[in-house]
PyMOL commands that place a pseudoatom at each C-alpha (Angstrom):
pseudoatom trace, name=CA, resn=MET, resi=1, chain=A, elem=C, hetatm=0, pos=[-0.821, -10.397, -37.967]
pseudoatom trace, name=CA, resn=LEU, resi=2, chain=A, elem=C, hetatm=0, pos=[1.340, -10.450, -34.835]
pseudoatom trace, name=CA, resn=ASN, resi=3, chain=A, elem=C, hetatm=0, pos=[2.258, -7.021, -33.489]
pseudoatom trace, name=CA, resn=MET, resi=4, chain=A, elem=C, hetatm=0, pos=[5.965, -7.265, -32.549]
pseudoatom trace, name=CA, resn=ARG, resi=5, chain=A, elem=C, hetatm=0, pos=[5.929, -3.855, -30.848]
pseudoatom trace, name=CA, resn=ALA, resi=6, chain=A, elem=C, hetatm=0, pos=[3.620, -5.235, -28.170]
pseudoatom trace, name=CA, resn=ILE, resi=7, chain=A, elem=C, hetatm=0, pos=[5.944, -8.208, -27.544]
pseudoatom trace, name=CA, resn=VAL, resi=8, chain=A, elem=C, hetatm=0, pos=[9.407, -6.670, -27.811]
pseudoatom trace, name=CA, resn=PRO, resi=9, chain=A, elem=C, hetatm=0, pos=[9.748, -3.721, -25.447]
pseudoatom trace, name=CA, resn=GLU, resi=10, chain=A, elem=C, hetatm=0, pos=[11.331, -0.543, -26.701]
pseudoatom trace, name=CA, resn=ARG, resi=11, chain=A, elem=C, hetatm=0, pos=[14.098, 1.153, -24.768]
pseudoatom trace, name=CA, resn=ARG, resi=12, chain=A, elem=C, hetatm=0, pos=[14.521, 4.846, -24.364]
pseudoatom trace, name=CA, resn=CYS, resi=13, chain=A, elem=C, hetatm=0, pos=[18.128, 5.710, -23.627]
pseudoatom trace, name=CA, resn=VAL, resi=14, chain=A, elem=C, hetatm=0, pos=[18.787, 9.017, -21.954]
pseudoatom trace, name=CA, resn=GLY, resi=15, chain=A, elem=C, hetatm=0, pos=[21.721, 10.863, -20.528]
pseudoatom trace, name=CA, resn=HIS, resi=16, chain=A, elem=C, hetatm=0, pos=[21.806, 13.287, -17.646]
pseudoatom trace, name=CA, resn=GLY, resi=17, chain=A, elem=C, hetatm=0, pos=[19.125, 15.882, -18.080]
pseudoatom trace, name=CA, resn=GLY, resi=18, chain=A, elem=C, hetatm=0, pos=[17.001, 13.610, -20.304]
pseudoatom trace, name=CA, resn=ALA, resi=19, chain=A, elem=C, hetatm=0, pos=[18.915, 14.190, -23.551]
pseudoatom trace, name=CA, resn=ALA, resi=20, chain=A, elem=C, hetatm=0, pos=[19.370, 11.100, -25.714]
pseudoatom trace, name=CA, resn=TYR, resi=21, chain=A, elem=C, hetatm=0, pos=[22.946, 9.976, -26.208]
pseudoatom trace, name=CA, resn=ASP, resi=22, chain=A, elem=C, hetatm=0, pos=[24.950, 7.007, -27.451]
pseudoatom trace, name=CA, resn=MET, resi=23, chain=A, elem=C, hetatm=0, pos=[27.997, 7.172, -25.184]
pseudoatom trace, name=CA, resn=ALA, resi=24, chain=A, elem=C, hetatm=0, pos=[28.649, 4.692, -22.379]
pseudoatom trace, name=CA, resn=PRO, resi=25, chain=A, elem=C, hetatm=0, pos=[27.341, 4.272, -19.787]
pseudoatom trace, name=CA, resn=VAL, resi=26, chain=A, elem=C, hetatm=0, pos=[23.936, 4.291, -21.421]
pseudoatom trace, name=CA, resn=HIS, resi=27, chain=A, elem=C, hetatm=0, pos=[21.043, 4.559, -19.032]
pseudoatom trace, name=CA, resn=CYS, resi=28, chain=A, elem=C, hetatm=0, pos=[18.045, 2.964, -20.684]
pseudoatom trace, name=CA, resn=LEU, resi=29, chain=A, elem=C, hetatm=0, pos=[14.569, 3.042, -19.311]
pseudoatom trace, name=CA, resn=PRO, resi=30, chain=A, elem=C, hetatm=0, pos=[12.876, -0.195, -20.399]
pseudoatom trace, name=CA, resn=ALA, resi=31, chain=A, elem=C, hetatm=0, pos=[9.407, 0.208, -21.834]
pseudoatom trace, name=CA, resn=ARG, resi=32, chain=A, elem=C, hetatm=0, pos=[6.743, -1.411, -19.728]
pseudoatom trace, name=CA, resn=ASN, resi=33, chain=A, elem=C, hetatm=0, pos=[4.269, -4.018, -20.868]
pseudoatom trace, name=CA, resn=HIS, resi=34, chain=A, elem=C, hetatm=0, pos=[1.531, -1.862, -22.390]
pseudoatom trace, name=CA, resn=LEU, resi=35, chain=A, elem=C, hetatm=0, pos=[-1.316, -3.964, -20.924]
pseudoatom trace, name=CA, resn=ALA, resi=36, chain=A, elem=C, hetatm=0, pos=[0.168, -3.814, -17.438]
pseudoatom trace, name=CA, resn=GLN, resi=37, chain=A, elem=C, hetatm=0, pos=[0.849, -0.111, -17.855]
pseudoatom trace, name=CA, resn=ALA, resi=38, chain=A, elem=C, hetatm=0, pos=[-2.773, 0.544, -18.881]
pseudoatom trace, name=CA, resn=ALA, resi=39, chain=A, elem=C, hetatm=0, pos=[-4.071, -1.463, -15.921]
pseudoatom trace, name=CA, resn=MET, resi=40, chain=A, elem=C, hetatm=0, pos=[-1.947, 0.424, -13.389]
pseudoatom trace, name=CA, resn=PRO, resi=41, chain=A, elem=C, hetatm=0, pos=[-2.752, 4.157, -13.502]
pseudoatom trace, name=CA, resn=ILE, resi=42, chain=A, elem=C, hetatm=0, pos=[0.404, 5.043, -11.537]
pseudoatom trace, name=CA, resn=ASP, resi=43, chain=A, elem=C, hetatm=0, pos=[3.647, 3.191, -12.139]
pseudoatom trace, name=CA, resn=ILE, resi=44, chain=A, elem=C, hetatm=0, pos=[4.932, 3.183, -8.550]
pseudoatom trace, name=CA, resn=PRO, resi=45, chain=A, elem=C, hetatm=0, pos=[8.509, 1.936, -9.218]
pseudoatom trace, name=CA, resn=LYS, resi=46, chain=A, elem=C, hetatm=0, pos=[8.909, 4.471, -12.028]
pseudoatom trace, name=CA, resn=THR, resi=47, chain=A, elem=C, hetatm=0, pos=[7.508, 7.259, -9.843]
pseudoatom trace, name=CA, resn=ILE, resi=48, chain=A, elem=C, hetatm=0, pos=[9.915, 6.350, -7.038]
pseudoatom trace, name=CA, resn=TYR, resi=49, chain=A, elem=C, hetatm=0, pos=[12.827, 6.255, -9.475]
pseudoatom trace, name=CA, resn=PHE, resi=50, chain=A, elem=C, hetatm=0, pos=[12.000, 9.664, -10.959]
pseudoatom trace, name=CA, resn=ALA, resi=51, chain=A, elem=C, hetatm=0, pos=[11.447, 11.201, -7.505]
pseudoatom trace, name=CA, resn=LYS, resi=52, chain=A, elem=C, hetatm=0, pos=[14.860, 9.902, -6.432]
pseudoatom trace, name=CA, resn=MET, resi=53, chain=A, elem=C, hetatm=0, pos=[16.464, 11.270, -9.617]
pseudoatom trace, name=CA, resn=PHE, resi=54, chain=A, elem=C, hetatm=0, pos=[14.820, 14.646, -8.958]
pseudoatom trace, name=CA, resn=LEU, resi=55, chain=A, elem=C, hetatm=0, pos=[16.293, 14.738, -5.443]
pseudoatom trace, name=CA, resn=GLU, resi=56, chain=A, elem=C, hetatm=0, pos=[19.749, 13.680, -6.649]
pseudoatom trace, name=CA, resn=ARG, resi=57, chain=A, elem=C, hetatm=0, pos=[19.795, 16.369, -9.337]
pseudoatom trace, name=CA, resn=SER, resi=58, chain=A, elem=C, hetatm=0, pos=[18.280, 19.168, -7.256]
pseudoatom trace, name=CA, resn=LEU, resi=59, chain=A, elem=C, hetatm=0, pos=[20.425, 18.877, -4.120]
pseudoatom trace, name=CA, resn=ALA, resi=60, chain=A, elem=C, hetatm=0, pos=[23.956, 20.209, -3.955]
pseudoatom trace, name=CA, resn=PHE, resi=61, chain=A, elem=C, hetatm=0, pos=[25.387, 16.917, -2.659]
pseudoatom trace, name=CA, resn=HIS, resi=62, chain=A, elem=C, hetatm=0, pos=[27.103, 14.139, -4.545]
pseudoatom trace, name=CA, resn=ASN, resi=63, chain=A, elem=C, hetatm=0, pos=[25.100, 10.944, -5.057]
pseudoatom trace, name=CA, resn=ASP, resi=64, chain=A, elem=C, hetatm=0, pos=[27.437, 9.026, -2.729]
pseudoatom trace, name=CA, resn=ALA, resi=65, chain=A, elem=C, hetatm=0, pos=[27.002, 11.584, 0.062]
pseudoatom trace, name=CA, resn=LEU, resi=66, chain=A, elem=C, hetatm=0, pos=[23.231, 11.306, -0.311]
pseudoatom trace, name=CA, resn=HIS, resi=67, chain=A, elem=C, hetatm=0, pos=[23.455, 7.561, 0.303]
pseudoatom trace, name=CA, resn=VAL, resi=68, chain=A, elem=C, hetatm=0, pos=[25.379, 8.136, 3.535]
pseudoatom trace, name=CA, resn=MET, resi=69, chain=A, elem=C, hetatm=0, pos=[22.936, 10.805, 4.737]
pseudoatom trace, name=CA, resn=ALA, resi=70, chain=A, elem=C, hetatm=0, pos=[19.854, 8.804, 3.720]
pseudoatom trace, name=CA, resn=GLY, resi=71, chain=A, elem=C, hetatm=0, pos=[21.080, 5.705, 5.547]
pseudoatom trace, name=CA, resn=MET, resi=72, chain=A, elem=C, hetatm=0, pos=[21.617, 7.488, 8.841]
pseudoatom trace, name=CA, resn=GLY, resi=73, chain=A, elem=C, hetatm=0, pos=[18.474, 9.575, 8.442]
pseudoatom trace, name=CA, resn=LEU, resi=74, chain=A, elem=C, hetatm=0, pos=[16.343, 6.503, 7.811]
pseudoatom trace, name=CA, resn=ALA, resi=75, chain=A, elem=C, hetatm=0, pos=[17.868, 4.713, 10.804]
pseudoatom trace, name=CA, resn=LEU, resi=76, chain=A, elem=C, hetatm=0, pos=[16.949, 7.650, 13.048]
pseudoatom trace, name=CA, resn=VAL, resi=77, chain=A, elem=C, hetatm=0, pos=[13.422, 7.903, 11.603]
pseudoatom trace, name=CA, resn=PHE, resi=78, chain=A, elem=C, hetatm=0, pos=[12.800, 4.165, 12.028]
pseudoatom trace, name=CA, resn=ALA, resi=79, chain=A, elem=C, hetatm=0, pos=[14.149, 4.228, 15.589]
pseudoatom trace, name=CA, resn=VAL, resi=80, chain=A, elem=C, hetatm=0, pos=[11.810, 7.104, 16.507]
pseudoatom trace, name=CA, resn=LEU, resi=81, chain=A, elem=C, hetatm=0, pos=[8.756, 5.650, 14.744]
pseudoatom trace, name=CA, resn=LEU, resi=82, chain=A, elem=C, hetatm=0, pos=[9.271, 2.182, 16.199]
pseudoatom trace, name=CA, resn=ARG, resi=83, chain=A, elem=C, hetatm=0, pos=[10.285, 3.563, 19.620]
pseudoatom trace, name=CA, resn=ARG, resi=84, chain=A, elem=C, hetatm=0, pos=[13.424, 1.463, 19.519]
pseudoatom trace, name=CA, resn=SER, resi=85, chain=A, elem=C, hetatm=0, pos=[17.000, 2.253, 20.343]
pseudoatom trace, name=CA, resn=LEU, resi=86, chain=A, elem=C, hetatm=0, pos=[19.641, 2.516, 17.662]
pseudoatom trace, name=CA, resn=ALA, resi=87, chain=A, elem=C, hetatm=0, pos=[21.210, -0.441, 19.508]
pseudoatom trace, name=CA, resn=ASP, resi=88, chain=A, elem=C, hetatm=0, pos=[18.265, -2.551, 18.309]
pseudoatom trace, name=CA, resn=TRP, resi=89, chain=A, elem=C, hetatm=0, pos=[18.596, -4.480, 15.049]
pseudoatom trace, name=CA, resn=LEU, resi=90, chain=A, elem=C, hetatm=0, pos=[15.143, -3.573, 13.690]
pseudoatom trace, name=CA, resn=PRO, resi=91, chain=A, elem=C, hetatm=0, pos=[15.889, 0.002, 12.491]
pseudoatom trace, name=CA, resn=TRP, resi=92, chain=A, elem=C, hetatm=0, pos=[19.122, -1.284, 10.914]
pseudoatom trace, name=CA, resn=LEU, resi=93, chain=A, elem=C, hetatm=0, pos=[17.293, -4.121, 9.135]
pseudoatom trace, name=CA, resn=LEU, resi=94, chain=A, elem=C, hetatm=0, pos=[14.639, -1.737, 7.819]
pseudoatom trace, name=CA, resn=VAL, resi=95, chain=A, elem=C, hetatm=0, pos=[17.309, 0.580, 6.401]
pseudoatom trace, name=CA, resn=LEU, resi=96, chain=A, elem=C, hetatm=0, pos=[18.929, -2.441, 4.723]
pseudoatom trace, name=CA, resn=ALA, resi=97, chain=A, elem=C, hetatm=0, pos=[15.573, -3.566, 3.282]
pseudoatom trace, name=CA, resn=ILE, resi=98, chain=A, elem=C, hetatm=0, pos=[14.817, -0.072, 1.909]
pseudoatom trace, name=CA, resn=GLU, resi=99, chain=A, elem=C, hetatm=0, pos=[18.305, 0.190, 0.388]
pseudoatom trace, name=CA, resn=LEU, resi=100, chain=A, elem=C, hetatm=0, pos=[18.096, -3.251, -1.232]
pseudoatom trace, name=CA, resn=ALA, resi=101, chain=A, elem=C, hetatm=0, pos=[14.679, -2.375, -2.680]
pseudoatom trace, name=CA, resn=ASN, resi=102, chain=A, elem=C, hetatm=0, pos=[16.132, 0.909, -3.941]
pseudoatom trace, name=CA, resn=GLU, resi=103, chain=A, elem=C, hetatm=0, pos=[19.014, -0.850, -5.676]
pseudoatom trace, name=CA, resn=VAL, resi=104, chain=A, elem=C, hetatm=0, pos=[16.712, -3.459, -7.240]
pseudoatom trace, name=CA, resn=ASN, resi=105, chain=A, elem=C, hetatm=0, pos=[14.510, -0.639, -8.523]
pseudoatom trace, name=CA, resn=ASP, resi=106, chain=A, elem=C, hetatm=0, pos=[17.579, 1.169, -9.902]
pseudoatom trace, name=CA, resn=TYR, resi=107, chain=A, elem=C, hetatm=0, pos=[18.758, -2.033, -11.583]
pseudoatom trace, name=CA, resn=PHE, resi=108, chain=A, elem=C, hetatm=0, pos=[15.508, -2.315, -13.534]
pseudoatom trace, name=CA, resn=PHE, resi=109, chain=A, elem=C, hetatm=0, pos=[15.486, 1.337, -14.582]
pseudoatom trace, name=CA, resn=GLU, resi=110, chain=A, elem=C, hetatm=0, pos=[19.178, 1.908, -15.280]
pseudoatom trace, name=CA, resn=ILE, resi=111, chain=A, elem=C, hetatm=0, pos=[20.531, -0.489, -17.872]
pseudoatom trace, name=CA, resn=TRP, resi=112, chain=A, elem=C, hetatm=0, pos=[24.188, 0.155, -18.586]
pseudoatom trace, name=CA, resn=ALA, resi=113, chain=A, elem=C, hetatm=0, pos=[24.811, -1.351, -22.006]
pseudoatom trace, name=CA, resn=ASN, resi=114, chain=A, elem=C, hetatm=0, pos=[27.857, -3.665, -21.979]
pseudoatom trace, name=CA, resn=GLU, resi=115, chain=A, elem=C, hetatm=0, pos=[28.772, -2.484, -18.465]
pseudoatom trace, name=CA, resn=VAL, resi=116, chain=A, elem=C, hetatm=0, pos=[26.879, -4.843, -16.168]
pseudoatom trace, name=CA, resn=PRO, resi=117, chain=A, elem=C, hetatm=0, pos=[29.923, -5.477, -13.898]
pseudoatom trace, name=CA, resn=GLN, resi=118, chain=A, elem=C, hetatm=0, pos=[30.366, -1.725, -13.428]
pseudoatom trace, name=CA, resn=GLN, resi=119, chain=A, elem=C, hetatm=0, pos=[26.645, -1.337, -12.706]
pseudoatom trace, name=CA, resn=LEU, resi=120, chain=A, elem=C, hetatm=0, pos=[26.744, -4.132, -10.124]
pseudoatom trace, name=CA, resn=GLY, resi=121, chain=A, elem=C, hetatm=0, pos=[29.831, -2.543, -8.565]
pseudoatom trace, name=CA, resn=GLU, resi=122, chain=A, elem=C, hetatm=0, pos=[28.017, 0.778, -8.272]
pseudoatom trace, name=CA, resn=MET, resi=123, chain=A, elem=C, hetatm=0, pos=[25.093, -1.003, -6.624]
pseudoatom trace, name=CA, resn=ALA, resi=124, chain=A, elem=C, hetatm=0, pos=[27.410, -2.680, -4.103]
pseudoatom trace, name=CA, resn=LYS, resi=125, chain=A, elem=C, hetatm=0, pos=[29.075, 0.676, -3.376]
pseudoatom trace, name=CA, resn=ASP, resi=126, chain=A, elem=C, hetatm=0, pos=[25.681, 2.337, -2.844]
pseudoatom trace, name=CA, resn=ILE, resi=127, chain=A, elem=C, hetatm=0, pos=[24.644, -0.400, -0.395]
pseudoatom trace, name=CA, resn=ALA, resi=128, chain=A, elem=C, hetatm=0, pos=[27.930, -0.092, 1.515]
pseudoatom trace, name=CA, resn=LEU, resi=129, chain=A, elem=C, hetatm=0, pos=[27.711, 3.719, 1.680]
pseudoatom trace, name=CA, resn=THR, resi=130, chain=A, elem=C, hetatm=0, pos=[24.098, 3.626, 2.848]
pseudoatom trace, name=CA, resn=MET, resi=131, chain=A, elem=C, hetatm=0, pos=[24.785, 1.074, 5.577]
pseudoatom trace, name=CA, resn=VAL, resi=132, chain=A, elem=C, hetatm=0, pos=[28.152, 2.322, 6.902]
pseudoatom trace, name=CA, resn=LEU, resi=133, chain=A, elem=C, hetatm=0, pos=[26.881, 4.877, 9.458]
pseudoatom trace, name=CA, resn=PRO, resi=134, chain=A, elem=C, hetatm=0, pos=[23.855, 2.867, 10.657]
pseudoatom trace, name=CA, resn=THR, resi=135, chain=A, elem=C, hetatm=0, pos=[26.197, -0.116, 11.141]
pseudoatom trace, name=CA, resn=LEU, resi=136, chain=A, elem=C, hetatm=0, pos=[28.768, 1.965, 13.011]
pseudoatom trace, name=CA, resn=VAL, resi=137, chain=A, elem=C, hetatm=0, pos=[26.118, 3.483, 15.278]
pseudoatom trace, name=CA, resn=LEU, resi=138, chain=A, elem=C, hetatm=0, pos=[24.560, 0.042, 15.885]
pseudoatom trace, name=CA, resn=ILE, resi=139, chain=A, elem=C, hetatm=0, pos=[27.910, -1.417, 16.958]
pseudoatom trace, name=CA, resn=VAL, resi=140, chain=A, elem=C, hetatm=0, pos=[28.788, 1.548, 19.162]
pseudoatom trace, name=CA, resn=ALA, resi=141, chain=A, elem=C, hetatm=0, pos=[25.313, 1.632, 20.745]
pseudoatom trace, name=CA, resn=GLN, resi=142, chain=A, elem=C, hetatm=0, pos=[25.467, -2.086, 21.532]
pseudoatom trace, name=CA, resn=HIS, resi=143, chain=A, elem=C, hetatm=0, pos=[29.027, -2.328, 22.832]
pseudoatom trace, name=CA, resn=TRP, resi=144, chain=A, elem=C, hetatm=0, pos=[29.943, 1.153, 24.082]
pseudoatom trace, name=CA, resn=PRO, resi=145, chain=A, elem=C, hetatm=0, pos=[26.672, 2.998, 24.820]
pseudoatom trace, name=CA, resn=HIS, resi=146, chain=A, elem=C, hetatm=0, pos=[28.477, 5.445, 27.122]
pseudoatom trace, name=CA, resn=LEU, resi=147, chain=A, elem=C, hetatm=0, pos=[30.072, 6.977, 24.015]
pseudoatom trace, name=CA, resn=LEU, resi=148, chain=A, elem=C, hetatm=0, pos=[26.592, 8.026, 22.870]
pseudoatom trace, name=CA, resn=THR, resi=149, chain=A, elem=C, hetatm=0, pos=[25.064, 8.919, 26.236]
pseudoatom trace, name=CA, resn=GLY, resi=150, chain=A, elem=C, hetatm=0, pos=[28.084, 10.364, 28.034]
pseudoatom trace, name=CA, resn=GLN, resi=151, chain=A, elem=C, hetatm=0, pos=[27.330, 8.238, 31.081]
pseudoatom trace, name=CA, resn=ARG, resi=152, chain=A, elem=C, hetatm=0, pos=[29.333, 5.235, 32.163]
pseudoatom trace, name=CA, resn=ARG, resi=153, chain=A, elem=C, hetatm=0, pos=[27.635, 2.335, 33.887]
pseudoatom trace, name=CA, resn=ARG, resi=154, chain=A, elem=C, hetatm=0, pos=[28.000, 2.693, 37.611]
pseudoatom trace, name=CA, resn=GLU, resi=155, chain=A, elem=C, hetatm=0, pos=[29.225, -0.236, 39.603]
pseudoatom trace, name=CA, resn=PRO, resi=156, chain=A, elem=C, hetatm=0, pos=[26.874, -1.279, 42.423]
pseudoatom trace, name=CA, resn=VAL, resi=157, chain=A, elem=C, hetatm=0, pos=[28.024, 0.099, 45.766]
pseudoatom trace, name=CA, resn=ASP, resi=158, chain=A, elem=C, hetatm=0, pos=[28.545, -2.494, 48.506]
pseudoatom trace, name=CA, resn=ASP, resi=159, chain=A, elem=C, hetatm=0, pos=[26.818, -1.026, 51.590]
pseudoatom trace, name=CA, resn=SER, resi=160, chain=A, elem=C, hetatm=0, pos=[27.589, -4.041, 53.812]
pseudoatom trace, name=CA, resn=ALA, resi=161, chain=A, elem=C, hetatm=0, pos=[31.225, -3.010, 54.422]
pseudoatom trace, name=CA, resn=GLY, resi=162, chain=A, elem=C, hetatm=0, pos=[30.269, -0.243, 56.866]
pseudoatom trace, name=CA, resn=GLU, resi=163, chain=A, elem=C, hetatm=0, pos=[28.037, -2.402, 59.083]
pseudoatom trace, name=CA, resn=ALA, resi=164, chain=A, elem=C, hetatm=0, pos=[29.640, -4.219, 62.006]
for i in range(1, 164): cmd.bond("trace and resi %d" % i, "trace and resi %d" % (i + 1))
show_as sticks, trace
zoom trace
């Protein structure tokens, strides 16, 4: 006989703090394929999601503020590790890649029943909030670096005027 439980994944819907609830928005954690789950001793996306949820719940900042701080913090870390300036595109692109991966991971772990447009809107807002400061710093560092360094570019001095 065919075991339907192995084919149709269960969903565990939880509210803030892990308590089950039926009110919208419902955050459902989809059950994983049991064979894949048995083969992988650590579920890395799930671990990342729960670590992020722990940080969001344990810090005294709003979720949106954490996105802003994480974006700028990651840009600085990538610039230092790669020995690149914040005027370089690479740290900015890495922050964008990490944020997109984060939102994809969130999308698979947070299912908002009957509220997909709202969920997609929240994802777009999170991406915008994460990228706003790295983008601003990138633009300023490329076009007006003196605002970050405090030094204006000096014009070359023409020494030939005094010779006769």
